[in-house]
C-alpha positions as CSV (number, residue, x, y, z in Angstrom):
1,M,96.3,80.9,70.1
2,K,99.9,80.1,70.5
3,N,100.8,83.0,72.7
4,K,99.6,82.1,76.2
5,I,98.2,85.0,78.6
6,A,98.0,85.2,82.2
7,L,95.4,87.9,84.1
8,V,96.8,88.2,87.6
9,I,93.9,89.8,89.7
10,P,94.6,89.8,93.8
11,Y,91.2,91.0,95.1
12,F,90.6,91.2,99.0
13,G,87.2,92.0,101.0
14,K,84.1,91.1,100.2
15,L,83.6,89.6,96.6
16,P,81.0,91.6,94.5
17,S,77.4,90.5,93.5
18,Y,78.9,91.3,89.7
19,L,81.6,88.2,89.7
20,S,80.0,85.8,88.4
21,V,79.3,87.7,84.9
22,F,82.7,88.7,85.1
23,I,83.6,84.6,85.0
24,S,81.1,83.8,82.8
25,S,82.1,86.2,80.5
26,M,86.2,85.0,80.9
27,K,84.8,81.2,80.1
28,N,86.5,79.6,77.0
29,K,88.4,83.0,76.3
30,P,92.2,81.9,75.4
31,L,93.6,83.1,78.8
32,D,94.0,82.2,82.1
33,V,92.5,84.7,85.1
34,L,95.0,83.8,88.1
35,F,93.1,85.0,91.2
36,F,94.8,85.8,94.4
37,S,92.4,86.3,97.3
38,N,91.3,85.9,101.1
39,N,87.9,84.5,100.1
40,S,86.9,81.1,99.2
41,A,86.4,80.1,95.4
42,P,82.9,80.4,94.0
43,E,81.6,77.5,93.1
44,N,81.7,75.6,89.5
45,L,84.3,77.8,88.2
46,P,85.6,77.2,84.5
47,S,88.9,75.5,83.9
48,N,90.6,78.8,83.2
49,I,90.1,80.7,86.3
50,I,92.5,79.4,88.7
51,W,91.9,80.5,92.5
52,R,94.5,80.6,94.6
53,I,93.8,81.5,98.8
54,M,96.3,84.3,99.9
55,E,95.8,86.6,102.6
56,F,96.1,90.4,102.5
57,E,98.9,90.3,105.2
58,D,100.4,87.5,103.0
59,A,100.4,89.7,100.0
60,G,101.9,92.6,101.4
61,K,104.5,90.6,102.4
62,L,105.1,89.3,98.7
63,F,105.1,92.6,97.3
64,N,107.8,93.7,99.7
65,E,110.0,90.6,99.0
66,K,109.8,91.3,95.1
67,L,110.1,94.8,95.4
68,E,112.6,94.8,97.9
69,M,110.9,97.9,99.9
70,N,108.5,98.7,102.4
71,V,104.9,98.9,100.2
72,A,102.4,101.0,101.7
73,L,99.9,98.3,101.0
74,Y,97.4,99.1,103.7
75,E,94.1,99.2,101.9
76,G,92.8,97.6,98.8
77,F,93.0,100.6,96.2
78,K,96.5,100.7,96.6
79,L,96.8,98.0,94.3
80,C,96.0,100.1,91.4
81,D,99.0,102.1,91.8
82,L,100.9,98.2,92.1
83,K,99.5,96.9,89.2
84,P,102.4,97.5,86.9
85,T,104.5,95.0,89.0
86,F,102.4,92.5,89.1
87,G,104.7,90.8,86.3
88,L,107.4,90.8,88.5
89,V,105.9,90.0,92.2
90,F,103.4,87.2,90.8
91,E,106.6,85.9,88.5
92,D,106.7,82.3,90.1
93,Y,103.1,81.9,89.1
94,L,103.7,83.0,85.3
95,E,106.9,81.2,84.1
96,E,104.7,79.2,81.5
97,Y,102.8,82.6,80.1
98,D,104.0,84.8,76.8
99,F,102.2,87.9,78.4
100,W,100.8,88.9,81.6
101,G,98.5,91.4,82.6
102,T,95.4,92.2,84.9
103,S,91.8,93.2,84.5
104,D,89.5,94.8,87.1
105,V,86.0,92.7,87.7
106,D,83.8,95.1,87.1
107,L,83.8,94.3,83.2
108,V,82.8,91.7,80.5
109,M,84.7,90.6,78.1
110,G,83.7,90.4,74.7
111,N,85.4,88.7,71.5
112,F,88.9,88.3,72.5
113,E,90.3,86.9,69.7
114,K,89.3,89.5,67.2
115,F,90.8,92.0,69.0
116,I,94.2,90.4,70.3
117,N,95.4,87.5,68.9
118,D,98.6,85.9,67.5
119,D,98.9,88.2,64.8
120,V,98.5,91.4,67.4
121,L,100.7,89.7,70.0
122,N,103.4,88.8,68.1
123,E,104.2,92.7,67.0
124,I,103.7,94.6,70.2
125,D,105.2,94.2,73.7
126,V,102.1,96.1,75.7
127,Y,98.4,96.1,74.6
128,S,96.2,98.9,76.3
129,G,92.7,99.0,75.7
130,F,92.4,103.0,75.5
131,S,94.6,104.9,72.8
132,T,96.0,107.5,74.7
133,F,97.1,106.0,78.3
134,L,97.8,102.4,79.8
135,A,94.2,101.3,80.3
136,G,94.2,100.4,84.0
137,P,90.9,98.3,83.7
138,F,92.5,96.2,81.6
139,F,96.1,96.0,79.7
140,L,98.8,92.9,78.7
141,V,102.1,93.2,78.6
142,R,104.9,90.6,77.7
143,N,106.3,88.4,80.1
144,N,110.1,89.0,80.2
145,F,112.5,90.6,82.3
146,Y,112.8,93.8,80.6
147,C,109.0,94.1,80.3
148,K,108.1,93.3,84.0
149,T,110.4,95.4,85.4
150,L,109.7,98.9,83.5
151,F,108.0,100.5,85.9
152,K,111.7,101.0,87.8
153,N,112.2,103.4,84.9
154,S,109.9,105.9,86.4
155,K,111.5,107.9,88.7
156,D,109.3,107.9,91.2
157,W,108.0,104.4,91.6
158,V,109.8,104.4,95.0
159,K,108.0,106.8,96.0
160,V,104.6,106.3,95.0
161,F,104.8,102.7,96.5
162,S,105.6,104.7,100.0
163,S,102.7,106.2,99.8
164,R,99.3,104.7,101.2
165,K,98.0,107.9,98.8
166,S,96.7,106.7,95.5
167,H,98.7,108.2,93.1
168,N,96.9,106.9,89.5
169,F,100.9,105.7,89.2
170,C,99.4,102.6,86.7
171,E,97.8,105.4,84.2
172,V,98.6,109.2,83.7
173,G,99.5,109.9,87.6
174,G,96.7,112.2,88.2
175,N,93.2,113.2,86.5
176,Y,94.0,114.3,83.3
177,F,91.8,111.9,81.5
178,K,89.8,114.4,79.6
179,K,92.4,116.9,78.6
180,L,94.3,113.6,76.7
181,S,91.1,112.6,74.9
182,L,91.1,116.0,73.8
183,G,94.6,115.7,72.6
184,A,97.1,117.2,74.9
185,S,100.0,115.3,75.3
186,I,101.1,113.7,78.9
187,F,104.6,115.0,78.6
188,D,103.1,119.0,78.6
189,L,100.9,118.3,81.4
190,K,103.8,117.8,83.6
191,P,101.8,115.5,86.5
192,K,103.4,115.2,89.8
193,I,104.5,111.8,89.5
194,Q,105.7,110.2,86.6
195,S,103.3,107.6,85.4
196,F,103.6,104.2,83.7
197,T,102.3,105.9,80.9
198,E,105.0,108.1,80.6
199,V,107.6,105.3,81.0
200,L,106.1,103.4,78.1
201,L,105.7,106.3,75.6
202,I,109.6,106.8,76.8
203,E,111.0,103.3,76.1
204,A,108.8,103.2,73.1
205,R,111.5,105.8,71.6
206,K,114.0,103.2,72.4
207,G,112.5,100.4,70.5
208,L,109.3,99.2,72.8
209,R,106.3,98.3,71.1
210,P,103.2,99.5,73.1
211,L,99.8,99.4,71.1
212,F,97.1,101.8,72.3
213,T,94.0,100.7,70.8
214,E,90.1,102.5,71.5
215,T,88.7,98.8,72.4
216,I,87.2,99.4,75.9
217,L,83.8,100.6,76.1
218,Q,82.9,102.6,79.0
219,T,79.4,104.5,78.6
220,K,77.1,106.3,81.0
221,G,73.7,106.1,79.1
222,T,70.3,104.3,79.2
223,H,70.9,102.8,75.8
224,P,71.7,99.0,76.5
225,V,75.2,97.7,76.1
226,Q,74.5,93.8,74.3
227,V,76.6,90.9,75.9
228,T,76.5,87.7,74.1
229,E,79.0,84.8,75.5
230,N,81.2,86.3,73.0
231,E,80.4,89.8,71.7
232,V,79.9,93.0,73.5
233,T,77.8,95.3,71.1
234,Y,77.1,99.0,71.8
235,K,75.1,101.3,69.0
236,G,76.2,98.6,66.2
237,K,79.7,99.1,67.1
238,E,81.7,96.0,68.7
239,Y,84.3,96.0,71.9
240,L,87.0,94.3,73.2
241,L,85.0,94.5,76.5
242,L,82.4,96.5,78.2
243,H,83.6,98.4,81.4
244,Y,80.7,99.7,83.3
245,I,82.8,102.0,86.4
246,F,80.5,104.8,85.4
247,L,77.0,102.9,85.4
248,K,77.6,101.4,88.5
249,Q,78.1,104.7,90.0
250,K,74.7,105.6,89.9
251,F,72.7,105.1,92.8
252,Y,69.9,103.1,90.9
253,F,71.9,100.9,89.3
254,F,71.0,97.2,89.8
255,F,72.6,94.2,89.8
256,N,69.9,91.4,89.9
257,P,71.3,88.5,91.7
258,K,69.5,86.4,89.9
259,I,71.8,87.1,86.4
260,K,74.8,85.0,87.0
261,S,76.0,84.8,83.6
262,V,76.2,86.1,80.0
263,P,74.1,86.8,77.8
264,C,72.8,89.7,79.0
265,Y,71.9,94.2,79.1
266,I,73.6,96.5,80.8
267,N,72.4,99.9,81.0
268,T,72.5,102.7,83.4
269,F,69.5,101.1,85.2
270,G,72.1,98.0,85.6
271,V,71.9,94.1,84.4
272,F,69.3,92.8,82.4
273,K,68.6,89.3,81.2
274,S,66.4,90.7,77.9
275,E,66.8,94.0,75.7
276,P,65.4,96.5,78.1
277,S,62.7,98.7,76.7
278,L,61.0,101.5,78.6
279,I,58.1,99.3,79.7
280,K,60.5,96.6,80.6
281,I,62.7,98.9,82.8
282,L,59.2,100.4,84.7
283,F,58.3,96.7,85.8
284,S,61.6,95.4,86.5
285,P,63.5,95.0,90.0
286,N,65.8,97.3,88.5
287,F,62.9,100.6,88.7
288,L,62.2,99.5,91.9
289,N,65.1,99.8,93.5
290,A,65.7,102.8,91.8
291,I,62.8,104.4,93.6
292,K,63.7,102.5,97.1
293,R,67.3,104.2,96.5
294,L,65.7,107.8,95.6
295,P,66.4,109.3,98.8
296,F,69.9,108.1,99.2
297,G,70.4,109.5,96.1
298,I,69.0,112.5,96.6
299,K,71.1,112.5,99.8
300,R,74.6,112.1,98.1
301,R,73.8,114.6,95.8
302,F,73.3,117.3,98.2
303,K,76.5,116.3,99.9
304,T,78.3,116.6,96.6
305,K,77.0,120.0,95.9
306,F,77.0,121.9,98.9
307,L,79.5,120.2,101.5
308,P,83.1,120.8,101.4
309,P,85.5,118.3,99.3
310,D,87.3,116.2,103.0
311,K,83.5,115.5,104.0
312,N,82.8,114.1,100.6
313,H,85.5,111.9,100.2
314,I,84.5,108.2,99.3
315,K,87.4,105.9,100.0
316,Y,87.8,103.2,96.9
317,L,88.3,99.7,98.1
318,G,88.4,97.6,95.3
319,T,88.0,97.2,91.7
C-alpha cells in the first residue's frame, strides 16, 4: 500500500491477558501500531508495533499542551472521549503517515487490505467500521490539519474534555445505538452533547468524505468466530475485524493464557485453539472456569436485577 497508516493507542495500567493475540493479529498488516504506555514493552514485538514509554501524568500534560486547555484526564476511561484528538495530540509522531486512527485492543484484525486499501483510502477522509456512526473500536482519519482538528467543530468539545464524566463524544453522545440501528437519525435524537459523529455528518455536506461501513463484527453467542492470520469469519461471512467486547462481558469468558497468537476460535466461553465443539467445550479449561465463576455470576446477576443503579455502577478503566 502507498498510503501509510498509524494506529495510536495510549494504554495505561495493567496490560490485559489478551494483548498478545491482538498484537499477533496486527503482525504483517500494512500499518504501524503506536503504543504509548507506562508499561514495559512485551517481548518479541513485530516490527510494525512501536512501543513508547509514557507515564500517565505526562500524557495528561501532552493533551493539555496540544489542546490548549486543562483536560480532565484523571482516569483511563476518559481517553475514549479523546480519541478524535489523537491526530493532533500525537502529531509529532505522525508526520510520515497519510492516515492516523486508533483501535481498542480487545479485538483481532482480519484481512485488512481486502476491506481497506489504496483504492478505498484515496477516495475518503474518514473510515468507520460501523455504518451508522463513527466506530470507537476502530477508525481512520486522513492526516491533515483540517481532519485532525475536526473535533473542534463540535460546539461541546471544550465542555466534554473539561468534564471527568464519559460523554461518548467519539461516537454518538449517549446510548442511542439501538435507535440508530433501527434507522433513526442522530439529528432527530438530540443527544445532550454534539458528538464527533454529528460533526462528520455535518462536514460531509460541505465536502468531507466519511465512509461508514459495516465491517466490524460484534457477536454475543456461542457460535465460534474463526480467526486466522489474515481472516475473521463468522457464519460464512468475512469481516475486517472481531471486537469481542460483548463476549468478554460474560462472567464465564476465559482467555486461555496458553493461547498467545492467532489462529484461534472465539465465542462466549472464550478463546480456543481449535474449533470448539460441545464436547471440547465441556472438557476445556474454559468450561472449568465457567463453573468456578458461577457464584460470581449469580451474585452479579442479583446486583443487576435488585440493587439500585448507583450501587451497581462498574467503572470502565480501559479498552
